[in-house]
N, C-alpha and C positions, 0 to 999 in steps of 0.2 A: 504494500500500500504506500509506503514511504517513497519507494522508487517511482511509482506511477505519479504520485502527487508532486514530487520534486521535478520530474520530467515535464509535467504540465506547467509548473511554475517557471521553469527555465525557458520553455517554449514561449510562454506568454511574455516573458521579459525580452526575448530576442526577436519576437515577431515583427516589430516595427523596423528593425535594422535589416532583417532578411527580406522583408517586403520591399524596402528601399533599394537593396542590392539587386533583387530580381527585376524591379522596375527599371533601374538604371542600365543593367546589362542586356536585358532581353525585351524590355518594354511590356513585361507581364504585369497584369493587375492582380494583386493578392488582396483577399479580404482583410479587413483591419481587426477582425475578432477571431478568437480561437474557440472551437467547440470540440467537446470530447463526449461521445455518446457512450451509453452503458456497455455497448458491445466492445468498444475499444478498451474500457476499463477491465471488462471480463477477460478479454484476450491478453492484456498485459499481465494480469494476475495469473491466468492459466499458463502462460509461457514461463513465468517464474516458478510456479509449482512443478511444471514438467521438467525444468532445468534442475531443480532440487532433487526430484525423484531420479533423474538420470545420473546425477552426481553421486547419489548414495546407493545406486542399484547394485554395484559390485559388492559392497559390504552387506547389503541385505541378501544377496544371492549366496554369499559365503555363510552367513548366519543361518540361512534356511537349510543348507546342506549339512550343518553340524548336528550331532546328537543333542537332544534337548538339554541335558545336564552339563554338557561341555561348554555352553555359552558363558557360564560364570567363571571358567578357568581361563586365565590369561594365556596359558600355553596353547590353548586350542586355536587361537588366532594365528599362531605362527605355523 
């Protein structure tokens, strides 16, 4: 949540400068306001959860293959 919120804040702070650059370089007209739909919030949070699951997948896979009582033993992880 903090990452999505801080990204939105950063984008809103830089929007005027980016719009001016695009207008100056390419003649493009950019809206002066920023909108973030619930779908974008959900996709941002979903990607972070997916990344966390992928990062921890190998440890979870190793733990799933160990015998139940071996998880408490530090030597079982080696």
